[in-house]
ROBA-848341 format. One line per field, with one value per residue (C-alpha): residue in one letter; residue number from 1; x, y, z. Coordinates in steps of 0.25 Angstrom, whole numbers, plus 5000, padded with zeros to 4 digits. Layout:
N
rest [A_...]
nr [NUM_...]
east [X_...]
north [Y_...]
up [Z_...]
! end
This chain:
609
rest [M_T_R_A_V_K_Q_I_F_V_T_A_V_F_L_G_L_L_A_L_A_V_V_L_D_R_A_D_R_P_A_T_G_N_L_A_T_G_E_S_L_Q_R_Y_G_F_H_L_T_E_S_A_A_A_C_G_L_D_F_R_H_G_S_P_T_L_D_A_K_L_A_H_I_M_P_V_V_A_A_M_G_A_G_V_S_V_V_D_F_D_G_D_G_L_L_D_L_Y_A_V_T_S_K_E_G_E_R_N_R_L_Y_R_N_R_G_D_G_T_F_E_D_V_A_A_A_T_G_V_A_D_L_N_R_P_G_T_G_V_C_M_G_A_I_W_A_D_Y_D_N_D_G_F_P_D_L_F_V_Y_K_W_G_K_P_E_L_F_H_N_N_R_G_Q_G_F_D_R_V_T_D_K_A_N_L_P_P_W_V_N_A_N_S_A_C_W_L_D_Y_D_R_D_G_R_L_D_L_F_V_A_G_Y_W_P_E_A_L_D_L_W_H_L_P_S_A_Q_V_M_P_E_S_F_E_F_A_E_N_G_G_R_K_Y_L_L_R_N_R_G_D_G_T_F_E_N_V_T_E_R_V_G_I_T_S_T_R_W_T_L_G_V_V_A_A_D_L_C_G_T_G_Y_P_D_L_V_L_A_N_D_Y_G_V_S_E_F_Y_A_N_K_G_G_E_R_F_E_A_V_G_E_E_V_G_I_G_V_T_P_K_S_G_M_N_A_S_L_G_D_V_H_N_R_G_Q_L_A_I_Y_V_S_N_I_T_E_G_G_N_L_V_Q_G_N_N_L_W_V_P_T_G_K_T_R_N_G_Y_P_R_Y_A_N_Q_A_G_T_L_N_V_E_R_G_G_W_S_W_G_A_K_F_G_D_L_N_N_D_G_R_L_D_L_Y_V_T_N_G_Y_I_S_A_A_K_N_K_S_Y_W_Y_D_Y_G_K_I_A_G_G_V_N_K_V_I_R_D_A_A_F_W_P_P_I_G_D_Q_S_L_A_G_Y_Q_Q_K_C_L_C_L_N_T_G_R_D_F_T_D_V_A_A_A_V_G_V_E_D_T_F_D_G_R_A_V_A_L_A_D_L_F_N_R_G_V_L_D_V_V_V_A_N_Q_N_G_P_L_L_L_Y_K_N_T_V_A_P_G_R_D_W_V_Q_F_E_L_T_G_G_A_R_P_D_R_E_P_G_W_S_N_R_S_A_V_G_A_Q_V_R_L_T_W_R_Q_G_T_N_G_P_P_Q_E_Q_L_Q_V_V_T_A_G_D_G_Y_A_S_Q_G_M_F_R_L_H_F_G_L_G_S_Q_A_R_V_E_K_A_V_I_T_W_P_S_G_R_T_Q_T_V_A_A_P_A_T_G_T_L_H_R_V_E_E_P_G_P]
nr [1_2_3_4_5_6_7_8_9_10_11_12_13_14_15_16_17_18_19_20_21_22_23_24_25_26_27_28_29_30_31_32_33_34_35_36_37_38_39_40_41_42_43_44_45_46_47_48_49_50_51_52_53_54_55_56_57_58_59_60_61_62_63_64_65_66_67_68_69_70_71_72_73_74_75_76_77_78_79_80_81_82_83_84_85_86_87_88_89_90_91_92_93_94_95_96_97_98_99_100_101_102_103_104_105_106_107_108_109_110_111_112_113_114_115_116_117_118_119_120_121_122_123_124_125_126_127_128_129_130_131_132_133_134_135_136_137_138_139_140_141_142_143_144_145_146_147_148_149_150_151_152_153_154_155_156_157_158_159_160_161_162_163_164_165_166_167_168_169_170_171_172_173_174_175_176_177_178_179_180_181_182_183_184_185_186_187_188_189_190_191_192_193_194_195_196_197_198_199_200_201_202_203_204_205_206_207_208_209_210_211_212_213_214_215_216_217_218_219_220_221_222_223_224_225_226_227_228_229_230_231_232_233_234_235_236_237_238_239_240_241_242_243_244_245_246_247_248_249_250_251_252_253_254_255_256_257_258_259_260_261_262_263_264_265_266_267_268_269_270_271_272_273_274_275_276_277_278_279_280_281_282_283_284_285_286_287_288_289_290_291_292_293_294_295_296_297_298_299_300_301_302_303_304_305_306_307_308_309_310_311_312_313_314_315_316_317_318_319_320_321_322_323_324_325_326_327_328_329_330_331_332_333_334_335_336_337_338_339_340_341_342_343_344_345_346_347_348_349_350_351_352_353_354_355_356_357_358_359_360_361_362_363_364_365_366_367_368_369_370_371_372_373_374_375_376_377_378_379_380_381_382_383_384_385_386_387_388_389_390_391_392_393_394_395_396_397_398_399_400_401_402_403_404_405_406_407_408_409_410_411_412_413_414_415_416_417_418_419_420_421_422_423_424_425_426_427_428_429_430_431_432_433_434_435_436_437_438_439_440_441_442_443_444_445_446_447_448_449_450_451_452_453_454_455_456_457_458_459_460_461_462_463_464_465_466_467_468_469_470_471_472_473_474_475_476_477_478_479_480_481_482_483_484_485_486_487_488_489_490_491_492_493_494_495_496_497_498_499_500_501_502_503_504_505_506_507_508_509_510_511_512_513_514_515_516_517_518_519_520_521_522_523_524_525_526_527_528_529_530_531_532_533_534_535_536_537_538_539_540_541_542_543_544_545_546_547_548_549_550_551_552_553_554_555_556_557_558_559_560_561_562_563_564_565_566_567_568_569_570_571_572_573_574_575_576_577_578_579_580_581_582_583_584_585_586_587_588_589_590_591_592_593_594_595_596_597_598_599_600_601_602_603_604_605_606_607_608_609]
east [5000_5006_5007_4997_4987_4990_4987_4974_4970_4973_4967_4954_4955_4957_4946_4937_4941_4938_4924_4922_4909_4911_4913_4923_4918_4931_4924_4936_4934_4927_4914_4916_4922_4932_4933_4936_4950_4947_4939_4948_4959_4951_4947_4959_4970_4973_4967_4972_4969_4972_4982_4989_4985_4987_5000_5004_5003_4997_5002_4992_4997_4995_4994_5003_4997_5004_5004_4991_4990_4986_4976_4964_4969_4978_4971_4974_4988_4993_4987_5000_5010_5006_5018_5022_5034_5038_5053_5060_5068_5075_5078_5071_5063_5050_5044_5041_5033_5036_5024_5025_5015_5014_5009_5019_5024_5019_5028_5030_5030_5040_5033_5043_5038_5038_5037_5025_5014_5016_5024_5030_5033_5048_5049_5052_5062_5069_5069_5059_5047_5047_5048_5037_5042_5038_5046_5051_5039_5031_5033_5026_5033_5045_5054_5065_5077_5092_5099_5112_5112_5115_5104_5092_5082_5082_5071_5067_5055_5050_5042_5034_5047_5061_5064_5070_5080_5083_5095_5091_5100_5100_5086_5088_5083_5085_5095_5090_5099_5091_5100_5113_5106_5105_5090_5081_5078_5063_5055_5039_5039_5028_5037_5051_5058_5072_5079_5092_5091_5106_5108_5120_5115_5111_5096_5092_5080_5069_5060_5048_5043_5028_5027_5038_5050_5050_5037_5037_5022_5020_5025_5020_5023_5009_4998_5003_5009_5000_5002_5001_4992_4984_4990_5004_5009_5024_5026_5028_5040_5054_5060_5072_5082_5092_5104_5110_5125_5128_5133_5120_5116_5108_5110_5099_5100_5086_5089_5101_5093_5082_5070_5063_5049_5041_5029_5020_5025_5018_5024_5037_5043_5056_5059_5066_5054_5062_5070_5084_5088_5087_5075_5064_5055_5040_5033_5018_5014_5002_4996_5003_5010_5018_5033_5043_5057_5066_5080_5090_5102_5102_5107_5094_5079_5070_5055_5047_5034_5027_5034_5032_5017_5015_5017_5006_4993_4993_4987_4989_5000_5002_5009_5019_5021_5025_5020_5021_5006_5006_5017_5025_5037_5034_5031_5019_5018_5005_5002_4990_4981_4967_4954_4941_4928_4920_4932_4946_4949_4964_4966_4979_4989_4996_5007_5011_5023_5018_5031_5042_5043_5052_5063_5062_5054_5042_5029_5017_5002_4992_4984_4978_4964_4966_4971_4961_4970_4966_4956_4961_4955_4964_4976_4989_4999_4999_5006_5008_5009_5004_4994_4988_5001_4995_5007_5001_5003_4991_4989_4986_4981_4979_4969_4962_4966_4958_4947_4940_4925_4918_4907_4916_4925_4936_4935_4927_4937_4949_4944_4942_4957_4962_4956_4961_4973_4987_4988_4975_4979_4993_4988_4982_4974_4964_4962_4949_4949_4947_4941_4936_4933_4938_4946_4946_4944_4941_4945_4946_4960_4963_4969_4970_4972_4979_4971_4981_4972_4969_4967_4955_4953_4951_4954_4942_4940_4954_4953_4957_4946_4952_4950_4961_4968_4978_4992_5004_5004_5014_5014_5023_5024_5024_5023_5032_5020_5022_5011_5010_5003_4999_5002_4994_4997_4986_4985_4980_4977_4982_4994_4986_4992_4985_4989_4989_4984_4986_4979_4988_4995_5000_5014_5024_5039_5046_5060_5068_5079_5093_5102_5117_5121_5129_5136_5149_5147_5150_5139_5132_5123_5108_5103_5101_5086_5085_5076_5074_5076_5066_5062_5055_5049_5043_5035_5023_5011_5010_5018_5012_5008_5012_5025_5023_5032_5032_5041_5044_5054_5059_5055_5057_5046_5034_5019_5015_5022_5026_5036_5034_5043_5056_5053_5045_5034_5029_5015_5015_5002_5001_5010_5020_5034_5044_5053_5063_5065_5073_5079_5084_5093_5094_5109_5105_5108_5098_5096_5087_5081_5076_5064_5063_5054_5040_5035_5048_5055_5068_5079_5088_5101_5108_5118_5132_5137]
north [5000_5014_5025_5033_5021_5018_5033_5033_5020_5025_5038_5031_5023_5036_5043_5030_5031_5046_5043_5030_5032_5021_5027_5020_5021_5016_5003_5000_5012_5008_5015_5019_5033_5036_5027_5029_5027_5015_5008_5011_5005_4992_4991_4996_4997_5012_5026_5039_5052_5065_5073_5083_5096_5089_5085_5100_5098_5110_5108_5111_5109_5119_5117_5126_5136_5134_5142_5148_5140_5129_5137_5130_5116_5121_5111_5099_5103_5108_5097_5090_5091_5089_5081_5076_5068_5061_5062_5062_5075_5077_5064_5063_5051_5058_5059_5073_5078_5087_5092_5100_5110_5114_5129_5140_5147_5137_5129_5115_5109_5100_5094_5090_5079_5084_5070_5073_5071_5084_5091_5105_5111_5114_5116_5131_5129_5118_5124_5115_5124_5134_5126_5131_5145_5151_5148_5134_5126_5119_5106_5093_5084_5080_5068_5065_5057_5058_5061_5064_5053_5062_5056_5066_5066_5077_5083_5084_5092_5090_5101_5107_5115_5115_5102_5105_5097_5100_5093_5089_5096_5086_5088_5103_5108_5107_5113_5116_5109_5110_5118_5110_5097_5097_5095_5097_5112_5110_5097_5096_5084_5078_5066_5062_5052_5049_5035_5030_5025_5021_5015_5024_5028_5042_5046_5050_5059_5055_5067_5065_5077_5079_5091_5093_5099_5110_5117_5127_5125_5140_5145_5136_5139_5133_5124_5112_5106_5095_5080_5075_5063_5058_5044_5045_5059_5059_5075_5076_5079_5072_5063_5066_5055_5063_5055_5059_5062_5062_5077_5083_5084_5075_5071_5069_5055_5053_5052_5043_5033_5032_5040_5047_5048_5062_5057_5064_5058_5060_5048_5040_5030_5023_5009_4996_4990_4981_4974_4979_4987_5001_5009_5010_5021_5022_5034_5036_5046_5054_5054_5041_5028_5025_5023_5012_5015_5003_5006_4998_4998_5012_5016_5018_5016_5009_5013_4999_5004_4997_4984_4984_4987_5000_5009_5005_5012_5027_5033_5045_5041_5049_5040_5029_5022_5008_4997_4982_4981_4965_4964_4955_4964_4971_4986_4989_5003_5012_5023_5031_5036_5042_5035_5044_5036_5040_5048_5041_5028_5025_5018_5017_5007_4998_4991_4978_4970_4956_4951_4955_4959_4952_4963_4961_4973_4972_4969_4977_4974_4984_4979_4992_4988_4973_4979_4991_5003_5007_5018_5030_5042_5052_5046_5052_5048_5034_5027_5013_5011_5002_5012_5001_4993_4980_4975_4980_4993_5002_5013_5028_5035_5050_5055_5067_5077_5090_5093_5106_5107_5095_5095_5098_5089_5091_5076_5078_5089_5081_5069_5078_5083_5069_5063_5074_5073_5076_5090_5093_5086_5093_5107_5113_5123_5111_5106_5111_5120_5113_5125_5120_5106_5094_5083_5069_5078_5075_5060_5051_5045_5031_5022_5008_4998_4986_4973_4963_4959_4973_4988_4995_5010_5014_5028_5035_5024_5026_5042_5046_5055_5067_5071_5081_5080_5070_5069_5064_5053_5049_5038_5039_5036_5051_5048_5036_5027_5015_5020_5026_5040_5046_5060_5066_5078_5084_5093_5107_5100_5097_5088_5076_5068_5055_5049_5034_5026_5011_5000_4995_4982_4984_4983_4990_4992_5003_5005_5017_5015_5023_5020_5019_5031_5042_5054_5048_5033_5026_5022_5009_5013_5016_5031_5036_5036_5022_5026_5013_5004_4992_4985_4972_4967_4954_4951_4943_4946_4938_4925_4916_4927_4927_4934_4948_4956_4970_4979_4994_5004_5017_5028_5042_5048_5040_5041_5055_5068_5060_5053_5044_5040_5034_5023_5010_5007_4992_4989_4975_4971_4965_4956_4957_4951_4957_4947_4956_4969_4967_4981_4982_4995_5003_5000_4985_4981_4972_4972_4963_4969_4956_4957_4971_4976_4981_4994_5000_5010_5002_5012_5004_5009_5002_4993_4992_4982]
up [5000_4996_5006_4998_4998_5013_5017_5009_5015_5030_5027_5024_5036_5044_5039_5042_5056_5057_5052_5061_5069_5079_5093_5101_5115_5122_5127_5135_5144_5157_5159_5173_5177_5187_5198_5212_5215_5223_5213_5202_5210_5212_5198_5190_5200_5200_5199_5193_5200_5192_5201_5193_5201_5215_5210_5205_5191_5184_5170_5158_5143_5133_5117_5108_5098_5085_5071_5068_5056_5065_5073_5068_5073_5084_5094_5084_5082_5095_5104_5107_5118_5133_5136_5151_5155_5168_5174_5187_5182_5196_5199_5213_5210_5207_5193_5188_5176_5164_5156_5143_5138_5123_5125_5120_5132_5143_5151_5154_5168_5175_5187_5198_5207_5221_5227_5235_5224_5218_5206_5205_5192_5190_5175_5175_5186_5179_5166_5158_5157_5147_5134_5126_5122_5109_5097_5103_5102_5112_5121_5117_5127_5135_5138_5148_5149_5153_5140_5146_5157_5169_5177_5175_5164_5154_5147_5132_5128_5113_5107_5095_5093_5100_5108_5121_5130_5145_5153_5167_5177_5187_5190_5194_5181_5166_5156_5142_5132_5120_5112_5114_5113_5098_5097_5085_5084_5083_5083_5083_5092_5100_5106_5110_5118_5123_5119_5118_5103_5102_5116_5119_5133_5129_5127_5113_5110_5099_5096_5086_5079_5077_5067_5058_5065_5053_5059_5069_5073_5077_5064_5053_5038_5034_5039_5032_5044_5048_5045_5031_5034_5045_5043_5037_5040_5040_5039_5054_5062_5061_5073_5080_5086_5094_5098_5111_5109_5124_5125_5127_5112_5102_5088_5078_5072_5067_5052_5055_5063_5053_5060_5049_5054_5052_5057_5067_5080_5093_5102_5103_5111_5111_5117_5112_5106_5096_5107_5102_5113_5106_5107_5096_5093_5091_5085_5087_5075_5073_5059_5055_5059_5071_5069_5076_5074_5077_5084_5076_5086_5089_5075_5067_5068_5058_5057_5058_5062_5051_5053_5069_5066_5072_5060_5051_5055_5055_5067_5076_5086_5098_5108_5109_5122_5127_5136_5139_5139_5139_5149_5139_5139_5126_5124_5116_5110_5112_5101_5103_5093_5090_5093_5093_5091_5079_5073_5073_5078_5077_5090_5099_5096_5106_5098_5105_5100_5095_5089_5079_5065_5054_5057_5072_5077_5086_5079_5085_5085_5090_5102_5106_5102_5108_5122_5122_5121_5107_5109_5117_5110_5105_5111_5115_5126_5132_5143_5147_5163_5173_5180_5190_5193_5188_5179_5166_5158_5157_5147_5148_5136_5134_5124_5118_5107_5108_5119_5115_5113_5117_5107_5095_5088_5077_5074_5060_5056_5060_5052_5039_5039_5043_5030_5022_5012_5016_5012_5019_5032_5032_5031_5044_5036_5032_5046_5051_5063_5077_5084_5098_5093_5101_5095_5103_5115_5129_5129_5141_5144_5143_5154_5149_5160_5155_5160_5155_5143_5138_5143_5149_5149_5164_5163_5169_5179_5185_5185_5172_5167_5160_5146_5143_5130_5135_5129_5137_5148_5157_5168_5180_5195_5199_5214_5216_5220_5210_5201_5187_5188_5175_5169_5157_5149_5142_5130_5135_5148_5162_5166_5172_5183_5186_5200_5201_5212_5210_5218_5230_5228_5214_5213_5204_5201_5194_5187_5186_5176_5175_5164_5166_5156_5162_5156_5160_5156_5143_5134_5136_5147_5146_5146_5160_5159_5154_5143_5135_5146_5147_5160_5159_5172_5176_5188_5194_5202_5214_5216_5205_5195_5180_5176_5171_5162_5158_5150_5151_5145_5149_5139_5138_5130_5125_5124_5120_5125_5137_5146_5158_5169_5167_5178_5173_5182_5182_5189_5194_5199_5213_5221_5210_5211_5200_5195_5187_5179_5167_5162_5148_5148_5136_5136_5134_5148_5154_5170_5178_5192_5199_5207_5209_5220_5217_5222_5219_5209_5205_5201_5192_5185_5173_5178_5171_5161]
! end
C-alpha cells in the first residue's frame, strides 16, 4: 500500500470515527460516588484526599498568549505545559516538587518539603523561578538528574523557546549554566529525558521538539504552522540527543546516531527494552504514529516502531510510561490518546511484550482493550504505581482538553478541519474560531485499579472527583510513609496533591540507588542518579504463597511533562516475605540484595568490580 493510499484510507477511518454515534459510557467505572475513607479502605485498600492547600501548595498554571495569527484558536494551540516533577534537590531525604507555568512573566515554583507535612516555595531564593521572561519563550516541563556526578540533582527546563540548564550548588541554590553548556538555542519542546545512551557513566540529554524549532511562536511569518495531517504529520520539531562531554558541555550527536524524527512528539521515555544493556527510546507522537528507537550498542539508534508493533496505527500520542502490569518481569508501554464517545474513539494503547521479532526486538501487542485501560477521555499524562500496596501496579490517567462553556462544543468544527486536505489543515487561518466552546472538557479522571485479571476504574470512589484539564501526573512517597501520593498539574488550573491512605497490614519496600560515578573516578561506573538501573524483586505473600516478581526501572522524565521520584516503590500485599532484589546497574554490573526487610527504604550504592 503506497503512502498516499494509506493516508486516504486512514483519513476515511478517522472521519468515520468522528461521526461515530455510539456513546461509550465507561461501563468500567463504578456507579458509586466518593466513598467514606473507611469504606474505600475496606473495598479497595486505599483512599485519596486532595490536600494541596493544607500542605501549602498554592500554585496555579497559566497558558501562554502566542502570535495574534492564532488568536481565534488560542485555547487549542496553547493548551500544553502544566508540568510537575519530584526531586530531593537538597539531599535531606525529603521529596520536593517543581511546578512550571507557561504564562509569560509568571514564575515557576520549587516547593521544598519541610518534613512536617507542608511545603514552602524556594524557587526565587534558589534562582529557578523567573524562566518565562518575554523573548525567551515559556516553560513546558522540567527534568532532574545529576549530570556531573557530584551527588546533587541538576535541573533542565524545556520550553517553547530557549531551553535552560541549572547546576545544583550542593542544595543551597542553582547556577544557571545554559549559555556555556552548548545547548540548542531554541527548541519548541514538550518532552525530554535524561539517559546514559552510551553507558560512559555520564548522563546525556534527549529533547523532543513539538513545533519546528525555527518558529518563534510569538512572531510567526504566517498562519501556515499547523500539522500537515491528522495522521501522518512529519512537519513538527526535530529531536536532539545531546551527549555529555564530561566538562559541563554537551555535543549534539542526533544525526550521527540516526535519530531523524520530525514528528509532533508529546511524550518520551528511555529504558533498556531490547535487553541489550543500552537504553532505547519510545516517542509518543501527536498527529501520527508512535516511534521506537532501538539502541545499537551506544553507537546508533534504529527506528523499529513498525517492526515491534507500536508504530503502525496513527493516533494522538501524548504520554509514554512504563510498567510491569502482569508481574512477569516485563515492561509494558502505555501511550495515551483520545476517546470521546460520539466524536472520536482512538483508545489508549497498552503495549505488552509478547515475544521477539525475527531481528530480536521485542514484539508488542495492544492489550488496552482486554485489560480495560483503553478508554480514558482526552487522555494526557499517565503513571503506573501500586497505590494500595497489594503487589500490583495501578494506573492513574489525567484527561480533559479545554473546559469552557459547558453547553457549547467545538467537536463539530474540529471534525471539519480534521477531514480537510493537508493545505487546509496546515493553515491556521482555515481553522474555525473556538470562541468560548469546550473541547472534551470537564472530564472525570481515571484511576485504574489492577485486580490481577484486568483493571477497574475506581477514581470517584476513592476520592478523585476533580474535572480540571489534567496534564502531568507524578507518583511519590512525599511524606516517607511507604505509600504513593499523587501530584497532578492542570492546564489553567491548580496543582493538586492527593494524599494517600492505605489500609493497614499491607507491606512495601523501596530502593534508592546511587551509581558509583564521581568526577574523580575513571569510566566504568553508573551515573550517580542511577538512571536506567533496573530492580527485579521476588517475594511471597505468606509462608506458602506463590512466588511474585516485578520489574521496575529508574527513569528521569516520562509520562507527559513529568518526572516521578528516583526511588522505586514496591507494594507487597500482606504478610510478605521478600526473597531478593536483583539490581542491574547501567554499567552492566549486577547485584543481589538478599531478603531485604519490608517497610524500609533501602539505600544501595553501586559496588566496585
